Backbone as JSON, one array per atom type, in Angstrom:
{
  "sequence": "MQRITINPNQIEDKQITLTSEQQHYLCRVLRLQKGDKFIAMDGMGKWWLSQLDNTNALILHQLTVETELPISVTLMVALPKGNGFDDIVRCCTELGVACIAPVIGDRTLLKPSSQKLERWSRIATEAAEQSERAKVPQILAPITFNQSVVSFTNFEKYICVARGNSPHLLHCLQHQQEIIDNSDSTNIVIATGAEGGWTDKEIQIALQNGFKQVSLGRRILRAVTAPIFVMSLISGVSEV",
  "N": [[169.97, 141.72, 138.81], [171.26, 138.58, 139.83], [172.03, 135.8, 137.68], [171.66, 132.34, 136.94], [172.31, 129.39, 135.06], [170.33, 126.53, 134.69], [169.52, 123.02, 134.55], [166.54, 121.81, 133.09], [165.65, 119.51, 134.32], [166.2, 119.78, 137.0], [164.07, 120.97, 138.14], [161.18, 120.6, 140.07], [157.88, 120.49, 141.11], [157.84, 123.32, 141.47], [160.19, 123.7, 142.78], [163.71, 124.1, 142.82], [166.32, 121.97, 142.63], [169.42, 122.51, 143.59], [172.72, 122.17, 142.31], [175.89, 121.15, 143.76], [177.88, 122.83, 142.83], [176.41, 125.04, 141.92], [175.27, 125.85, 144.34], [177.59, 126.62, 145.7], [178.39, 128.75, 144.01], [176.26, 130.59, 144.25], [176.08, 131.02, 147.03], [178.68, 131.3, 148.1], [180.3, 132.66, 146.19], [178.65, 134.7, 145.07], [177.54, 135.43, 147.47], [174.86, 135.25, 148.32], [172.03, 134.96, 150.5], [169.73, 132.93, 152.44], [166.46, 133.42, 151.31], [167.12, 135.45, 149.56], [166.74, 136.68, 146.2], [167.08, 135.49, 142.86], [167.7, 134.91, 139.32], [166.76, 132.08, 137.54], [167.65, 130.3, 134.67], [166.89, 128.31, 131.8], [168.44, 128.2, 129.53], [167.21, 127.77, 127.15], [165.24, 129.54, 126.6], [163.54, 130.09, 128.73], [162.96, 131.85, 131.75], [163.04, 132.15, 135.32], [161.96, 133.82, 138.19], [163.49, 133.36, 141.18], [163.91, 132.08, 144.57], [166.29, 131.81, 147.07], [166.7, 129.01, 149.18], [168.23, 127.61, 151.53], [169.79, 124.71, 150.48], [168.32, 124.49, 148.21], [166.02, 126.06, 145.84], [163.19, 128.18, 145.49], [160.77, 128.53, 143.04], [159.32, 131.53, 142.13], [157.86, 132.92, 140.11], [157.38, 132.72, 136.51], [159.28, 134.51, 134.14], [159.0, 136.98, 131.5], [160.98, 137.23, 128.75], [162.62, 139.11, 126.26], [165.04, 139.16, 124.63], [166.35, 138.04, 122.51], [167.65, 137.84, 119.14], [165.65, 138.58, 116.18], [166.1, 136.76, 114.22], [167.65, 133.6, 113.42], [170.97, 132.92, 113.8], [173.75, 131.22, 112.58], [177.15, 130.78, 112.98], [179.74, 129.77, 111.05], [182.83, 128.94, 111.72], [186.19, 128.98, 110.94], [188.67, 127.53, 112.87], [190.68, 129.68, 114.75], [194.17, 130.34, 115.54], [195.77, 129.64, 118.76], [194.08, 130.88, 121.65], [192.03, 132.24, 120.53], [189.42, 131.52, 119.75], [188.0, 131.4, 122.08], [187.39, 134.09, 122.61], [185.81, 134.66, 120.41], [183.53, 133.01, 120.9], [182.6, 134.11, 123.32], [182.12, 136.9, 122.76], [180.39, 136.81, 120.49], [178.25, 135.43, 121.53], [177.26, 137.32, 123.32], [176.36, 139.12, 121.42], [174.27, 137.81, 120.22], [174.28, 135.38, 118.74], [173.02, 132.23, 117.55], [174.06, 129.68, 117.16], [177.25, 128.22, 117.01], [179.5, 126.91, 114.78], [182.39, 125.37, 114.79], [185.06, 124.85, 112.53], [187.49, 122.81, 110.84], [189.7, 123.89, 108.63], [191.61, 124.22, 105.53], [193.64, 125.93, 106.25], [193.72, 125.85, 108.93], [195.3, 125.84, 112.08], [194.98, 125.05, 114.69], [194.34, 122.19, 116.59], [191.84, 121.0, 118.18], [191.19, 119.65, 121.46], [188.97, 117.35, 123.21], [188.33, 118.58, 125.56], [188.27, 121.22, 124.94], [185.79, 121.77, 123.72], [184.07, 121.53, 125.91], [185.0, 123.64, 127.42], [184.4, 125.86, 125.68], [181.58, 125.68, 125.62], [181.03, 126.28, 128.27], [181.97, 128.88, 128.43], [180.13, 130.1, 126.67], [177.76, 129.76, 128.13], [178.27, 131.3, 130.46], [178.6, 133.85, 129.25], [176.05, 134.2, 128.12], [174.49, 134.35, 130.47], [175.58, 136.7, 131.58], [174.93, 138.64, 129.65], [172.25, 138.72, 129.66], [170.86, 136.97, 127.96], [168.16, 135.04, 126.62], [168.52, 132.57, 125.65], [171.05, 130.06, 125.56], [173.68, 129.87, 123.32], [174.28, 127.19, 120.95], [177.14, 125.21, 120.83], [178.85, 123.57, 118.49], [180.52, 120.43, 117.93], [183.86, 120.43, 116.67], [184.35, 119.95, 113.18], [185.43, 118.89, 109.86], [185.87, 121.29, 107.2], [184.67, 120.41, 104.73], [182.78, 118.63, 105.65], [181.13, 120.27, 107.16], [180.2, 122.28, 105.39], [178.27, 121.08, 103.8], [176.18, 120.6, 105.43], [174.1, 122.33, 105.98], [170.82, 123.03, 105.45], [167.96, 124.73, 104.06], [168.84, 127.26, 104.77], [169.87, 130.65, 104.61], [172.77, 131.38, 103.06], [176.12, 132.45, 103.47], [179.52, 133.16, 102.56], [182.4, 134.62, 103.78], [184.78, 136.59, 102.12], [188.09, 137.88, 101.65], [189.17, 139.45, 99.57], [188.55, 140.87, 96.32], [185.55, 141.6, 94.35], [183.19, 141.24, 95.76], [179.78, 141.67, 97.0], [179.06, 143.73, 99.85], [178.41, 142.38, 103.05], [176.56, 143.76, 104.68], [175.12, 145.21, 102.74], [173.84, 143.09, 101.48], [172.18, 142.11, 103.52], [170.55, 144.33, 104.01], [169.18, 144.53, 101.63], [167.64, 142.28, 101.59], [165.28, 142.14, 103.18], [163.34, 140.38, 103.93], [164.57, 138.39, 105.36], [164.71, 139.41, 107.84], [162.04, 140.03, 108.39], [160.64, 137.64, 108.08], [161.07, 135.97, 110.36], [160.31, 133.66, 111.72], [160.84, 131.42, 110.21], [163.37, 131.68, 109.14], [166.75, 131.04, 108.77], [170.17, 131.83, 109.08], [173.39, 131.26, 107.91], [176.74, 132.03, 108.28], [179.99, 132.04, 107.04], [183.3, 132.33, 108.23], [186.8, 132.67, 107.77], [189.98, 131.19, 108.73], [193.29, 132.31, 109.87], [194.66, 133.98, 107.1], [192.47, 133.47, 105.52], [189.87, 131.79, 103.57], [190.71, 129.12, 101.36], [191.0, 129.08, 97.73], [189.91, 126.68, 96.81], [188.2, 125.93, 98.9], [186.34, 128.04, 98.83], [185.15, 127.59, 96.32], [183.94, 125.11, 96.77], [182.09, 125.85, 98.73], [180.49, 127.64, 97.24], [179.4, 125.85, 95.41], [177.68, 124.57, 97.08], [175.64, 126.3, 97.61], [176.31, 128.64, 98.94], [176.86, 132.23, 99.15], [179.21, 134.58, 98.02], [180.49, 137.15, 100.09], [181.64, 140.38, 101.2], [183.49, 141.88, 103.9], [184.23, 144.44, 103.97], [186.77, 146.91, 103.08], [189.1, 146.59, 104.47], [191.44, 144.19, 105.88], [190.39, 141.87, 108.07], [191.2, 140.41, 111.25], [191.18, 136.89, 112.06], [189.77, 136.45, 114.4], [188.39, 138.82, 114.72], [186.61, 138.98, 112.53], [184.19, 137.2, 112.73], [182.96, 138.43, 114.94], [182.53, 141.0, 114.04], [180.68, 140.33, 111.97], [178.49, 139.47, 113.5], [177.86, 141.87, 114.79], [177.0, 143.46, 112.66], [174.69, 142.03, 111.83], [173.15, 142.11, 114.16], [172.75, 144.87, 114.39], [171.24, 145.44, 112.01], [168.95, 143.84, 112.36], [167.77, 144.59, 114.69], [167.24, 147.31, 114.69]],
  "CA": [[169.77, 140.52, 139.6], [172.11, 137.58, 139.4], [171.42, 134.74, 136.91], [172.39, 131.06, 136.73], [171.67, 128.45, 134.08], [170.03, 125.25, 135.3], [168.91, 121.97, 133.72], [165.13, 121.68, 133.44], [165.42, 118.29, 135.16], [166.38, 120.18, 138.34], [162.82, 121.56, 138.63], [160.1, 119.63, 140.41], [156.9, 121.12, 142.0], [158.24, 124.68, 141.73], [161.43, 123.67, 143.57], [164.92, 123.83, 142.04], [167.44, 121.26, 143.37], [170.67, 123.12, 143.18], [173.93, 121.3, 142.37], [176.89, 121.69, 144.7], [178.59, 123.97, 142.17], [175.48, 126.16, 141.93], [175.2, 126.3, 145.72], [178.83, 127.36, 145.94], [178.4, 130.02, 143.28], [175.24, 131.51, 144.78], [176.25, 131.32, 148.42], [180.05, 131.65, 148.42], [180.84, 133.64, 145.24], [177.75, 135.84, 145.04], [177.17, 135.75, 148.83], [173.4, 135.35, 148.55], [171.59, 134.29, 151.7], [168.39, 132.4, 152.37], [165.45, 134.45, 151.08], [167.48, 136.33, 148.47], [166.16, 136.32, 144.95], [167.94, 135.39, 141.69], [167.0, 134.42, 138.14], [167.2, 130.81, 136.97], [167.31, 130.21, 133.22], [167.22, 126.99, 131.3], [169.23, 128.29, 128.34], [166.39, 127.52, 125.96], [164.24, 130.58, 126.45], [162.7, 130.3, 129.9], [163.55, 132.44, 132.95], [162.16, 132.09, 136.48], [162.37, 134.5, 139.4], [163.61, 132.3, 142.17], [164.32, 132.53, 145.88], [167.21, 130.84, 147.68], [166.24, 128.36, 150.39], [169.31, 126.68, 151.89], [170.41, 124.05, 149.39], [167.37, 124.49, 147.07], [165.45, 127.36, 145.54], [161.75, 128.21, 145.21], [160.35, 129.33, 141.87], [158.26, 132.46, 142.46], [157.05, 132.97, 138.89], [158.12, 132.76, 135.27], [159.52, 135.86, 133.62], [158.94, 137.15, 130.09], [162.27, 137.76, 128.3], [162.66, 139.38, 124.87], [166.39, 139.7, 124.35], [166.95, 137.35, 121.38], [167.56, 138.42, 117.81], [164.51, 138.04, 115.49], [166.55, 135.7, 113.25], [168.57, 132.62, 113.99], [172.26, 133.05, 113.09], [174.8, 130.27, 112.83], [178.46, 131.16, 112.53], [180.63, 128.65, 110.68], [184.08, 129.65, 111.97], [187.4, 128.19, 110.9], [189.31, 127.78, 114.15], [191.93, 130.46, 114.73], [195.21, 129.8, 116.39], [195.76, 130.08, 120.18], [192.77, 130.91, 122.4], [191.12, 133.24, 119.93], [188.04, 131.09, 119.63], [187.33, 131.76, 123.33], [186.86, 135.47, 122.46], [184.72, 134.58, 119.45], [182.38, 132.45, 121.57], [182.13, 135.04, 124.33], [181.58, 138.13, 122.12], [179.28, 136.51, 119.62], [177.15, 135.08, 122.42], [176.71, 138.6, 123.76], [175.74, 139.8, 120.26], [173.02, 137.14, 119.85], [174.46, 134.21, 117.86], [172.25, 131.11, 118.0], [174.9, 128.49, 117.08], [178.63, 128.39, 116.43], [180.01, 125.65, 114.22], [183.84, 125.46, 114.54], [185.48, 123.91, 111.48], [188.91, 122.65, 110.56], [189.88, 124.15, 107.21], [192.91, 123.98, 104.96], [194.62, 126.76, 106.89], [193.55, 125.78, 110.39], [196.48, 125.34, 112.78], [194.58, 124.5, 115.99], [193.76, 120.86, 116.61], [191.23, 121.09, 119.5], [190.89, 118.46, 122.27], [187.58, 117.26, 123.66], [188.13, 119.52, 126.68], [188.03, 122.56, 124.36], [184.37, 121.96, 123.51], [183.48, 121.8, 127.19], [185.38, 125.06, 127.81], [183.63, 126.77, 124.88], [180.22, 125.66, 126.1], [180.97, 126.94, 129.56], [182.09, 130.29, 128.12], [178.85, 130.53, 126.11], [176.8, 129.83, 129.24], [178.6, 132.48, 131.28], [178.31, 135.07, 128.49], [174.59, 134.33, 128.04], [174.01, 134.88, 131.76], [176.02, 138.1, 131.75], [174.34, 139.55, 128.7], [170.81, 138.54, 129.79], [170.27, 136.21, 126.89], [167.13, 134.06, 126.98], [169.01, 131.25, 125.24], [172.5, 129.84, 125.48], [173.91, 129.33, 121.96], [174.82, 125.84, 120.84], [178.53, 125.19, 120.28], [178.97, 122.27, 117.88], [181.85, 119.82, 117.94], [184.61, 120.75, 115.43], [184.4, 118.99, 112.08], [186.14, 119.45, 108.72], [185.14, 122.22, 106.34], [183.89, 119.72, 103.76], [181.65, 118.04, 106.34], [180.26, 121.33, 107.64], [179.6, 123.11, 104.32], [177.13, 120.41, 103.2], [175.22, 120.24, 106.49], [173.06, 123.37, 106.19], [169.67, 123.09, 104.48], [166.98, 125.76, 104.39], [169.56, 128.39, 105.32], [170.47, 131.69, 103.76], [174.21, 131.01, 103.3], [177.14, 133.4, 103.01], [180.89, 132.91, 102.9], [183.1, 135.9, 103.75], [186.06, 136.57, 101.45], [188.85, 139.09, 101.95], [189.49, 140.29, 98.41], [187.64, 140.72, 95.17], [184.45, 142.56, 94.21], [181.94, 140.66, 96.34], [178.99, 142.66, 97.71], [179.23, 143.82, 101.28], [177.37, 141.67, 103.81], [175.52, 144.73, 105.11], [174.29, 145.48, 101.57], [173.01, 141.92, 101.26], [171.17, 142.07, 104.58], [169.62, 145.41, 103.82], [168.36, 144.3, 100.42], [166.89, 141.07, 101.78], [164.58, 142.44, 104.42], [162.5, 139.22, 104.28], [165.34, 137.64, 106.34], [164.36, 139.94, 109.17], [160.6, 139.98, 108.6], [160.13, 136.26, 108.15], [161.99, 135.42, 111.29], [159.87, 132.36, 112.25], [161.32, 130.31, 109.42], [164.61, 132.02, 108.51], [168.05, 130.76, 109.38], [171.3, 132.35, 108.32], [174.73, 130.73, 108.25], [177.81, 132.85, 107.66], [181.28, 131.35, 107.22], [184.49, 133.17, 108.28], [187.96, 131.86, 107.66], [191.09, 131.26, 109.7], [194.34, 133.25, 109.41], [194.89, 133.79, 105.68], [191.2, 133.33, 104.85], [189.52, 130.58, 102.9], [191.43, 128.85, 100.09], [190.11, 129.12, 96.54], [189.19, 125.43, 96.73], [187.12, 125.97, 99.88], [185.34, 128.96, 98.35], [184.46, 126.93, 95.24], [183.09, 124.08, 97.39], [180.99, 126.56, 99.37], [179.6, 128.15, 96.18], [178.68, 124.68, 94.88], [176.69, 124.15, 98.08], [174.59, 127.32, 97.8], [176.78, 129.84, 99.62], [177.13, 133.41, 98.31], [180.38, 135.32, 98.47], [180.29, 138.51, 100.57], [182.79, 141.1, 101.73], [183.29, 142.58, 105.18], [184.79, 145.75, 103.88], [188.03, 147.08, 102.32], [190.27, 146.22, 105.28], [191.6, 142.75, 106.19], [190.1, 141.65, 109.49], [191.75, 139.2, 111.9], [190.24, 135.76, 112.1], [188.95, 136.62, 115.59], [187.57, 140.01, 114.56], [185.6, 138.85, 111.47], [182.86, 136.78, 113.17], [182.41, 139.41, 115.86], [182.0, 142.05, 113.15], [179.49, 139.8, 111.36], [177.33, 139.5, 114.43], [177.54, 143.24, 115.02], [176.19, 143.89, 111.52], [173.35, 141.39, 111.86], [172.44, 142.64, 115.31], [172.3, 146.26, 114.04], [170.21, 145.45, 110.98], [167.76, 143.14, 112.76], [167.16, 145.16, 115.88], [166.91, 148.71, 114.52]],
  "C": [[170.62, 139.39, 138.99], [171.39, 136.44, 138.68], [172.31, 133.5, 136.88], [171.6, 130.22, 135.77], [171.54, 127.08, 134.76], [169.53, 124.28, 134.24], [167.48, 121.84, 134.1], [164.81, 120.5, 134.35], [165.61, 118.6, 136.63], [165.11, 120.71, 138.95], [161.78, 120.49, 138.91], [159.18, 120.38, 141.44], [157.41, 122.53, 142.45], [159.46, 124.81, 142.69], [162.58, 123.38, 142.63], [165.94, 123.15, 143.01], [168.74, 121.73, 142.78], [171.83, 122.09, 143.28], [174.9, 121.92, 143.38], [177.64, 122.88, 144.14], [177.7, 125.21, 142.17], [175.3, 126.72, 143.36], [176.44, 127.13, 146.09], [178.82, 128.74, 145.29], [177.46, 131.01, 143.89], [175.62, 131.96, 146.23], [177.68, 131.86, 148.75], [180.57, 132.76, 147.52], [179.97, 134.88, 145.26], [177.27, 136.31, 146.46], [175.67, 135.99, 149.04], [173.09, 134.56, 149.83], [170.16, 133.78, 151.51], [167.39, 133.53, 152.28], [165.82, 135.41, 149.96], [167.01, 135.79, 147.14], [167.28, 136.34, 143.85], [167.11, 134.85, 140.55], [167.62, 133.09, 137.71], [166.74, 130.74, 135.55], [167.71, 128.86, 132.73], [168.06, 126.98, 130.02], [168.52, 128.05, 127.04], [165.24, 128.47, 125.8], [163.41, 130.91, 127.64], [163.53, 130.86, 131.08], [162.52, 132.31, 134.08], [162.8, 132.97, 137.58], [162.35, 133.51, 140.54], [164.14, 132.86, 143.48], [165.14, 131.44, 146.56], [166.62, 130.33, 148.98], [167.21, 127.26, 150.79], [169.96, 126.03, 150.66], [169.51, 123.99, 148.16], [166.92, 125.92, 146.82], [163.96, 127.15, 145.2], [161.47, 129.05, 144.01], [159.16, 130.21, 142.27], [157.29, 132.6, 141.29], [157.95, 133.05, 137.69], [158.2, 134.2, 134.74], [159.41, 135.85, 132.06], [160.24, 137.86, 129.61], [162.25, 137.94, 126.78], [164.0, 139.97, 124.5], [167.04, 139.01, 123.15], [166.74, 138.1, 120.1], [166.32, 137.85, 117.11], [164.84, 137.03, 114.44], [167.55, 134.81, 113.96], [169.89, 132.59, 113.14], [173.23, 131.97, 113.55], [176.11, 130.8, 112.21], [179.28, 129.91, 112.25], [182.02, 129.24, 110.68], [185.25, 128.67, 111.85], [188.23, 128.56, 112.15], [190.58, 128.59, 114.0], [192.93, 129.88, 115.66], [195.08, 130.35, 117.85], [194.38, 129.96, 120.8], [191.78, 131.88, 121.79], [189.67, 132.82, 119.84], [187.25, 131.31, 120.92], [186.65, 133.15, 123.19], [185.71, 135.44, 121.48], [183.44, 134.1, 120.11], [181.78, 133.48, 122.54], [181.43, 136.26, 123.69], [180.36, 137.88, 121.3], [178.06, 136.03, 120.4], [176.47, 136.34, 122.9], [175.94, 139.3, 122.64], [174.54, 139.01, 119.7], [173.09, 135.95, 118.96], [173.6, 133.05, 118.46], [173.11, 129.84, 118.04], [176.21, 128.86, 116.5], [179.16, 127.01, 116.04], [181.49, 125.8, 113.89], [184.23, 124.43, 113.47], [187.0, 123.93, 111.34], [189.1, 122.76, 109.05], [191.31, 123.87, 106.77], [194.0, 124.75, 105.69], [194.48, 126.78, 108.42], [194.76, 125.17, 111.02], [196.06, 124.62, 114.07], [193.9, 123.13, 115.79], [193.1, 120.66, 118.01], [191.04, 119.71, 120.16], [189.41, 118.44, 122.65], [187.3, 118.23, 124.8], [187.83, 120.9, 126.13], [186.52, 122.8, 124.19], [183.63, 122.19, 124.82], [183.78, 123.22, 127.67], [184.57, 126.05, 127.0], [182.13, 126.82, 125.31], [180.04, 126.38, 127.41], [181.09, 128.48, 129.35], [180.77, 130.86, 127.59], [177.79, 130.66, 127.19], [177.03, 131.09, 130.09], [178.3, 133.77, 130.55], [176.83, 135.28, 128.31], [174.0, 134.86, 129.33], [174.36, 136.32, 131.92], [175.23, 139.04, 130.91], [172.81, 139.46, 128.71], [170.16, 137.93, 128.57], [169.18, 135.3, 127.4], [167.63, 132.65, 126.64], [170.52, 131.24, 125.23], [172.77, 129.26, 124.07], [174.55, 127.94, 121.98], [176.22, 125.93, 120.24], [178.7, 123.72, 119.8], [180.39, 121.74, 118.03], [182.6, 120.14, 116.6], [184.6, 119.6, 114.42], [185.14, 119.65, 110.91], [185.23, 120.43, 107.95], [184.21, 121.48, 105.39], [182.68, 119.07, 104.41], [180.68, 119.13, 106.73], [179.5, 121.99, 106.52], [178.4, 122.42, 103.71], [176.0, 120.16, 104.22], [174.1, 121.23, 106.73], [172.04, 123.36, 105.08], [168.68, 124.1, 105.0], [167.62, 126.95, 105.13], [169.84, 129.4, 104.23], [171.97, 131.66, 104.04], [175.16, 131.99, 102.64], [178.51, 132.91, 103.38], [181.65, 134.23, 102.75], [184.49, 135.72, 103.12], [186.77, 137.88, 101.62], [189.06, 140.02, 100.79], [188.54, 140.01, 97.26], [186.52, 141.77, 95.2], [183.13, 142.02, 94.74], [181.14, 141.76, 97.0], [179.22, 142.61, 99.21], [178.09, 143.07, 101.98], [176.25, 142.58, 104.24], [174.59, 145.0, 103.97], [173.36, 144.31, 101.32], [171.88, 141.85, 102.27], [170.11, 143.14, 104.38], [168.68, 145.22, 102.67], [167.64, 142.92, 100.44], [166.13, 141.1, 103.07], [163.67, 141.28, 104.85], [163.24, 138.33, 105.3], [164.96, 138.11, 107.73], [162.87, 139.75, 109.43], [160.06, 138.57, 108.79], [160.93, 135.43, 109.13], [161.61, 134.03, 111.82], [160.52, 131.19, 111.46], [162.71, 130.57, 108.76], [165.79, 131.72, 109.37], [169.11, 131.28, 108.47], [172.56, 131.62, 108.81], [175.78, 131.58, 107.51], [179.17, 132.23, 108.05], [182.43, 132.38, 107.21], [185.73, 132.29, 108.38], [188.97, 132.0, 108.79], [192.12, 132.3, 109.22], [194.69, 132.94, 107.95], [193.66, 133.61, 104.88], [190.96, 131.94, 104.31], [190.41, 130.34, 101.7], [190.46, 128.92, 98.93], [189.32, 127.8, 96.45], [188.01, 125.42, 97.71], [185.99, 126.89, 99.39], [184.51, 128.28, 97.24], [183.51, 125.85, 95.8], [181.85, 124.73, 98.03], [180.02, 127.06, 98.34], [178.77, 126.99, 95.61], [177.58, 124.2, 95.82], [175.77, 125.3, 98.47], [175.03, 128.55, 98.6], [176.99, 131.01, 98.62], [178.35, 134.1, 98.9], [179.98, 136.74, 98.91], [181.58, 139.06, 101.13], [182.43, 141.69, 103.06], [183.91, 143.93, 105.15], [186.16, 145.76, 103.2], [189.21, 146.64, 103.17], [190.26, 144.71, 105.55], [191.41, 142.58, 107.67], [190.83, 140.4, 109.98], [190.71, 138.12, 111.95], [189.32, 135.83, 113.35], [187.97, 137.78, 115.41], [186.37, 139.78, 113.6], [184.27, 138.34, 111.98], [182.19, 137.72, 114.15], [181.82, 140.58, 115.05], [180.72, 141.64, 112.42], [178.31, 139.91, 112.29], [176.9, 140.94, 114.78], [176.65, 143.79, 113.9], [174.8, 143.33, 111.6], [172.51, 141.96, 113.01], [171.93, 144.05, 115.02], [171.17, 146.27, 113.07], [168.92, 144.87, 111.54], [167.05, 143.82, 113.93], [166.78, 146.65, 115.75], [165.48, 148.86, 114.0]]
}
């Protein structure tokens, strides 16, 4: 069944006032007709079975959805070059990320415009609808590495490094099962670097702020691949 994300302010007395864009999408793109059913979601955990009625929709009943990971994961991602961050947002949304914090590090080449944040938020919304997520992940505005690294409190914090003898992230997750079991109060943030990885200075700053060094394996992953691999590991550990 088709899904669209709405603003809770659109709901009044079990009626959804659809925007012109939503009307176009439902009627012109999806070719739904009056009386057809679809799912409306608020992006914050609530779904409603709804029925199209001309320019509005009627809420039939609320649905129970259990598609979220049992832990809240924030990815702190150094912006890669080109449009690689689009793929990161899309794939990591499908894999269950709760929040993505783009950062500008020492090796970041991309200088994003304000329109980029709108584009990333739209991609996250579309990916959440496609993958039947109950929640749309938050995409934060890009800030510098130094600003971002000090902003996480009450988080289990990891920074991924390409070389050295750091423990594998999977090993850390498997040996800290309380992260999975104590899901009501546990937040994880994992930092992945841009092309060339984090600089030594950035790693030292992260360690001084409570981050732990972890490895993603023996091979060197692309800046786009690393955060997707991270979310795959966490999804596998937390949902099995």
